[in-house]
C-alpha positions as CSV (number, residue, x, y, z in Angstrom):
1,M,12.2,126.9,162.3
2,T,12.5,129.1,159.2
3,R,11.1,132.5,158.8
4,F,10.8,134.4,155.6
5,P,9.0,137.4,154.0
6,L,5.8,137.0,152.0
7,C,3.7,138.8,149.3
8,A,1.2,141.7,149.9
9,S,-2.0,139.8,149.3
10,A,-0.7,137.0,151.4
11,L,-1.4,136.6,155.2
12,A,0.3,133.8,156.7
13,L,0.6,130.1,157.8
14,A,2.9,127.9,160.0
15,V,3.5,124.2,160.0
16,S,5.2,121.8,162.4
17,A,6.0,118.1,162.6
18,C,8.4,115.4,163.8
19,A,11.8,114.4,164.0
20,S,14.9,116.3,163.2
21,A,17.1,117.5,165.9
22,Q,18.9,120.1,163.6
23,P,17.0,123.2,162.4
24,P,16.4,123.2,158.8
25,A,18.6,125.1,156.4
26,A,17.1,128.5,155.3
27,P,15.3,127.8,152.0
28,Q,16.8,129.2,148.9
29,A,14.9,132.1,147.1
30,V,13.5,131.2,143.7
31,E,12.5,133.2,140.7
32,W,9.0,133.9,139.7
33,S,8.1,131.0,137.5
34,K,5.1,129.8,135.6
35,D,4.4,127.3,138.5
36,V,4.7,130.1,141.0
37,A,2.4,132.2,139.1
38,A,-0.2,129.3,138.9
39,A,0.1,129.0,142.6
40,S,-0.5,132.6,143.2
41,D,-3.5,132.6,140.8
42,G,-4.8,129.6,142.8
43,N,-4.3,131.4,146.1
44,N,-6.4,134.4,144.8
45,R,-9.3,132.1,143.6
46,F,-9.3,130.3,146.9
47,A,-9.3,133.5,148.8
48,L,-12.6,134.6,147.1
49,D,-14.0,131.1,147.5
50,L,-13.2,131.1,151.2
51,Y,-14.6,134.6,151.7
52,A,-17.8,133.5,150.1
53,Q,-18.1,130.8,152.6
54,L,-17.3,133.1,155.6
55,R,-19.4,136.2,154.7
56,A,-22.6,134.8,155.8
57,Q,-21.3,135.4,159.5
58,K,-22.5,138.7,161.0
59,G,-20.4,141.5,161.8
60,N,-16.7,142.5,161.0
61,L,-14.5,139.8,159.2
62,F,-10.9,139.6,158.7
63,V,-9.1,136.4,157.5
64,S,-5.7,135.6,155.9
65,P,-6.7,133.3,152.9
66,Y,-2.9,133.0,152.1
67,S,-2.2,131.6,155.5
68,V,-4.9,128.9,155.0
69,H,-4.0,128.3,151.5
70,A,-0.3,127.7,152.6
71,A,-1.1,125.4,155.5
72,L,-3.4,123.2,153.3
73,G,-0.8,123.3,150.6
74,M,1.7,121.8,152.9
75,T,-1.0,119.2,154.0
76,A,-1.6,118.4,150.4
77,S,2.1,117.8,149.7
78,G,1.7,114.6,151.9
79,A,-1.7,113.4,150.7
80,R,-2.4,110.9,148.1
81,G,-5.4,109.6,146.0
82,A,-8.8,111.3,146.5
83,T,-7.6,113.2,149.6
84,R,-4.9,114.9,147.4
85,D,-7.3,115.5,144.5
86,E,-10.0,117.1,146.7
87,L,-7.4,119.3,148.4
88,L,-5.9,120.7,145.2
89,D,-9.4,121.2,143.8
90,A,-10.2,123.3,146.7
91,L,-6.9,125.1,146.6
92,R,-7.5,125.8,142.8
93,L,-4.3,124.1,142.0
94,S,-3.6,121.8,139.2
95,K,-3.5,118.0,139.9
96,E,-0.7,117.6,137.3
97,G,2.8,117.9,138.4
98,D,3.8,119.4,141.8
99,A,1.4,122.2,142.1
100,A,1.4,121.9,145.9
101,L,5.0,122.3,146.1
102,A,4.8,125.5,144.2
103,V,2.8,126.9,147.2
104,G,6.1,126.5,149.1
105,D,8.0,128.1,146.2
106,M,5.7,131.1,146.2
107,G,6.7,131.8,149.8
108,R,10.4,131.4,149.1
109,Y,9.9,133.9,146.1
110,Y,9.3,136.6,148.8
111,T,12.5,135.8,151.0
112,A,14.1,139.1,150.0
113,P,13.8,141.7,153.0
114,R,12.0,144.9,152.4
115,K,13.5,148.2,153.7
116,D,10.2,150.0,153.8
117,V,7.7,147.5,155.3
118,K,8.0,144.3,157.5
119,L,6.4,141.4,155.9
120,S,7.4,137.8,157.1
121,V,5.8,134.3,157.2
122,A,6.8,131.2,159.0
123,N,6.1,127.5,158.7
124,A,6.6,124.7,161.1
125,I,5.4,121.1,161.7
126,W,5.1,119.4,165.0
127,A,4.6,115.5,164.8
128,K,4.0,112.7,167.1
129,Q,7.1,110.9,168.5
130,G,7.8,107.4,167.1
131,Y,6.1,107.9,163.7
132,N,8.1,106.6,160.7
133,W,7.8,109.8,158.8
134,R,9.0,109.4,155.2
135,P,12.4,111.1,154.6
136,E,11.2,112.4,151.3
137,F,8.3,114.2,153.0
138,R,10.6,115.7,155.8
139,D,13.0,116.8,152.9
140,I,10.1,118.5,151.0
141,Q,8.9,120.4,153.9
142,E,12.4,121.7,154.7
143,K,13.5,122.6,151.2
144,R,10.3,123.7,149.5
145,F,8.1,125.1,152.4
146,G,11.2,126.1,154.8
147,S,9.4,124.2,157.7
148,G,11.2,121.7,160.0
149,L,9.9,118.6,161.5
150,K,9.8,118.8,165.3
151,D,9.2,115.9,167.8
152,A,6.1,116.3,169.9
153,D,5.1,114.2,172.9
154,F,1.4,114.6,172.5
155,V,0.5,111.4,174.4
156,R,2.1,112.4,177.8
157,Q,2.3,116.1,177.4
158,P,-0.5,117.5,175.2
159,D,-0.9,120.7,177.2
160,A,2.9,121.4,177.2
161,E,3.1,120.9,173.4
162,R,0.1,123.1,172.9
163,A,1.8,125.7,174.9
164,R,4.9,125.4,172.8
165,I,3.1,125.8,169.5
166,N,1.2,128.8,170.8
167,K,4.4,130.5,172.0
168,W,6.0,129.8,168.6
169,V,3.0,131.5,166.8
170,E,3.2,134.5,169.3
171,D,6.9,134.9,168.5
172,Q,6.2,134.8,164.7
173,T,3.5,137.4,164.9
174,N,5.1,139.9,167.2
175,N,2.7,138.6,170.0
176,R,-0.4,139.6,167.9
177,I,-1.8,136.1,167.7
178,K,-2.1,134.5,171.1
179,N,-3.6,131.2,172.3
180,L,-4.2,129.9,168.7
181,L,-4.8,126.4,169.9
182,Q,-7.3,125.7,172.8
183,P,-7.1,122.6,175.1
184,A,-9.6,120.6,173.1
185,H,-7.4,121.0,169.9
186,I,-4.5,119.0,171.2
187,T,-5.1,115.5,172.8
188,P,-3.1,112.4,173.3
189,N,-4.5,111.3,169.9
190,T,-2.9,114.3,168.0
191,T,-0.4,113.1,165.5
192,M,0.4,116.3,163.6
193,V,0.0,120.0,163.7
194,L,0.9,122.1,160.7
195,V,1.1,125.8,161.4
196,N,1.5,128.9,159.3
197,A,2.0,132.4,160.7
198,I,2.3,135.7,159.0
199,Y,3.1,139.3,160.2
200,F,2.9,142.5,158.4
201,K,3.6,146.2,159.4
202,G,3.9,149.1,157.0
203,N,3.4,152.8,157.1
204,W,1.4,154.6,154.5
205,K,3.2,156.2,151.6
206,T,1.3,159.3,152.4
207,Q,0.3,159.2,156.2
208,F,-2.9,160.5,157.6
209,D,-2.5,163.6,159.8
210,K,-3.5,162.6,163.3
211,K,-4.5,166.2,164.0
212,K,-7.2,165.9,161.3
213,T,-8.6,162.8,162.7
214,R,-12.1,163.5,164.3
215,D,-15.4,161.8,165.0
216,A,-17.7,161.5,162.0
217,V,-20.9,159.7,161.2
218,F,-20.7,156.2,159.8
219,H,-23.9,154.9,158.4
220,T,-24.7,151.2,159.0
221,A,-26.5,148.8,156.7
222,D,-29.6,148.9,159.1
223,D,-29.9,152.7,158.7
224,K,-28.2,153.6,161.9
225,R,-25.7,156.4,162.6
226,V,-22.7,155.8,164.7
227,D,-19.9,158.3,165.3
228,V,-16.3,156.8,164.6
229,P,-12.9,158.1,164.5
230,M,-12.5,159.2,160.8
231,M,-9.0,159.8,159.2
232,F,-8.3,162.4,156.6
233,A,-5.5,162.7,153.9
234,D,-4.9,164.0,150.4
235,M,-2.8,161.3,148.7
236,K,-1.7,160.0,145.3
237,C,-3.5,156.7,144.8
238,G,-5.3,154.5,142.4
239,Y,-9.0,155.1,141.8
240,A,-11.9,153.5,139.9
241,R,-15.7,154.0,140.0
242,F,-18.3,151.8,138.6
243,E,-22.1,151.8,138.6
244,D,-22.5,150.4,142.2
245,V,-18.9,150.6,143.7
246,S,-15.9,152.9,143.9
247,M,-12.5,151.8,144.8
248,V,-9.1,153.1,145.9
249,E,-5.7,151.6,146.2
250,L,-3.7,153.1,149.1
251,P,0.0,152.4,148.8
252,Y,2.3,151.7,151.7
253,A,5.8,153.0,151.8
254,G,8.1,151.7,149.2
255,G,5.1,151.2,146.8
256,E,5.3,147.4,146.7
257,L,2.4,146.7,148.9
258,S,-1.1,148.4,149.1
259,M,-4.5,148.3,150.5
260,V,-7.5,148.1,148.1
261,V,-10.8,149.5,149.5
262,L,-14.0,148.6,147.7
263,L,-17.0,150.9,148.7
264,P,-20.6,150.1,147.6
265,R,-22.6,153.1,146.7
266,M,-25.3,152.5,149.3
267,P,-24.9,151.8,153.0
268,D,-26.8,148.5,152.4
269,G,-25.1,147.6,149.3
270,L,-22.4,145.3,150.7
271,P,-24.2,141.9,150.3
272,K,-24.8,142.7,146.6
273,L,-21.1,143.7,146.2
274,E,-20.0,140.5,147.9
275,E,-22.2,138.4,145.5
276,K,-20.3,140.0,142.5
277,L,-16.9,139.4,144.1
278,T,-15.6,136.9,141.8
279,H,-12.1,136.2,140.6
280,D,-12.8,137.5,137.1
281,N,-14.8,140.6,138.3
282,L,-12.1,141.6,140.8
283,K,-9.4,141.2,138.2
284,K,-11.3,143.4,135.9
285,W,-12.0,146.0,138.5
286,L,-8.3,146.2,139.6
287,A,-7.4,146.6,136.0
288,D,-9.3,149.7,135.9
289,L,-7.6,151.5,138.7
290,K,-6.2,154.8,137.6
291,D,-3.6,156.8,139.4
292,R,-4.9,160.1,140.7
293,G,-2.3,162.8,141.6
294,S,-4.4,163.8,144.6
295,L,-7.5,162.4,146.1
296,E,-9.1,163.3,149.4
297,I,-9.4,160.1,151.5
298,M,-11.6,159.7,154.5
299,L,-11.1,156.2,156.1
300,P,-12.2,155.1,159.6
301,R,-9.5,154.0,162.0
302,F,-10.2,150.5,163.1
303,K,-8.8,147.3,164.8
304,M,-10.2,143.8,165.0
305,E,-9.4,140.4,166.1
306,T,-11.2,137.3,164.7
307,S,-11.0,133.6,165.0
308,F,-12.4,130.8,163.0
309,D,-13.2,127.0,162.9
310,L,-12.6,126.5,159.2
311,V,-13.6,122.8,158.9
312,P,-17.2,123.7,157.7
313,A,-15.9,126.1,155.2
314,V,-13.2,123.8,153.7
315,K,-15.8,120.9,153.6
316,A,-18.1,123.2,151.7
317,L,-15.4,123.7,149.1
318,G,-15.3,120.0,148.4
319,V,-12.8,118.5,150.7
320,K,-14.3,115.4,152.3
321,A,-11.8,112.5,152.3
322,A,-9.3,114.4,154.4
323,F,-11.8,114.5,157.2
324,G,-12.7,110.8,157.1
325,N,-11.1,108.1,155.0
326,A,-8.0,110.1,154.6
327,D,-4.9,109.2,152.7
328,F,-1.8,110.9,154.0
329,T,0.6,107.9,153.1
330,G,2.9,110.5,151.4
331,M,3.8,111.6,154.9
332,A,4.3,108.1,156.5
333,E,3.6,104.6,155.5
334,G,-0.1,103.5,156.4
335,D,-0.9,107.0,157.4
336,H,-4.7,107.5,157.4
337,D,-5.1,109.9,160.3
338,P,-7.8,112.5,159.3
339,I,-7.8,116.2,159.8
340,T,-9.6,117.0,163.0
341,A,-9.4,120.8,163.0
342,I,-8.5,123.8,161.1
343,V,-7.9,126.9,163.3
344,H,-7.4,130.3,162.1
345,K,-7.0,133.7,164.0
346,A,-6.2,137.0,162.5
347,F,-5.4,140.6,163.7
348,V,-5.4,144.0,162.0
349,D,-4.9,147.4,163.1
350,V,-5.4,150.4,160.6
351,N,-4.5,153.9,161.8
352,E,-3.0,157.2,160.7
353,E,0.5,155.9,160.4
354,G,-0.2,152.6,158.6
355,T,-1.4,149.1,159.1
356,E,-0.2,146.1,161.2
357,A,-1.7,142.7,160.5
358,A,-1.0,139.2,161.7
359,A,-2.5,135.8,161.3
360,A,-1.9,132.1,161.9
361,T,-3.5,128.9,160.6
362,A,-3.1,125.4,162.1
363,V,-4.1,122.1,160.4
364,I,-4.4,119.4,163.1
365,R,-4.5,115.7,162.5
366,A,-5.2,113.0,165.1
367,D,-5.4,109.1,165.2
368,S,-9.2,108.2,165.2
369,A,-8.5,104.5,165.2
370,F,-7.5,104.1,168.7
371,P,-8.9,105.7,172.1
372,P,-6.6,108.1,173.9
373,P,-4.9,106.7,177.0
374,F,-7.0,106.4,180.1
375,V,-5.4,108.7,182.8
376,A,-7.3,108.7,186.2
377,N,-5.6,111.9,187.3
378,H,-8.7,113.6,188.9
379,P,-11.7,112.4,190.9
380,F,-13.5,109.5,189.7
381,L,-16.3,106.9,190.3
382,F,-15.8,103.1,190.5
383,L,-17.8,99.9,190.6
384,I,-17.0,96.4,191.5
385,R,-19.6,94.1,189.9
386,D,-20.4,90.6,188.7
387,A,-19.0,90.9,185.1
388,K,-21.3,88.1,183.9
389,K,-24.6,88.8,185.6
390,G,-24.1,92.6,185.9
391,T,-24.8,92.8,189.6
392,I,-23.1,95.8,191.3
393,L,-21.4,94.6,194.4
394,F,-19.6,97.8,195.4
395,M,-19.6,101.4,194.2
396,G,-17.7,104.5,195.3
397,R,-15.7,107.4,194.3
398,V,-12.2,108.6,194.8
399,E,-11.8,112.5,195.2
400,K,-8.2,112.1,196.6
401,P,-6.3,108.8,196.7
């Protein structure tokens, strides 16, 4: 297991798999390179693509696109053929060279600890015992993604392995992401679980005064008025205003990380703003942010937890082969086990002091070619019959042997 800090726009991923008894060596930090910059740009494009797929859901929404991008990047590093090409296209990465590995390098770039905020991401891979995982795949995961390969007895102990993975995620996210995987996610057919976890906690550079927080009216899109705890502060921050939207960039302590808030002009203007939320538009809007020496900020205090089954969204982004006729022979010889689930959970708490956020993503693969072991470990029915003619001769049930 390796844990290392990550960038501001990132929110996290963890991966786990087979074999090594020794923990992987800590990955070496890397310089910001042309390849890392391309991976960052791909992450941002993927972030807006993913958000576009999820925004149709009603209510609050919070997701870590970086975590998903990182987890799928690890998965793509072991894919081949059409499976690899579709994953790289969805991740907005070049199919030339080792673009997927640059996703791991991007995380390693942020290994330097920060004294003002806490930002960390961890990757791990759990893999089925007995698989002949390619040494080069294991080496790539350790050196480029900082993730070790862990043996997992999915056949005999699926629930125990699920609990082990969930505990690992809890540990990496300061107990903010719990029960990432449900019983249906891990079965005796599971062959690999790649997990990414990210945790962030930072105070505002200029904190909101708790004494000034008071209930204020929040206007909903359907023209309702609700009272919410509204925070107040005068702070130095970035500001921009356009025809239908205004935006602020609120810095965290240290100035490296920030929160950008985009506010449509009208209460029902969010859908129109989301339609305009493309990579090019956002880049242009952010470039227009200007520092204001003092600006009165009123921001509601809020907290939310979300969870997603991301398979439909990832399929909508063009990934097909990975869920069916998959080619993961870069992981192991003859490995065609498809992705069966992509699970994501996220948490955020925004208050007067600052922000705490965490997320985790699991990419789960399973062997679809063979049925799981038949284990009659609970009450069952049985028949004794003429196998040729079909006549049932005896019939019964066992509630307790």
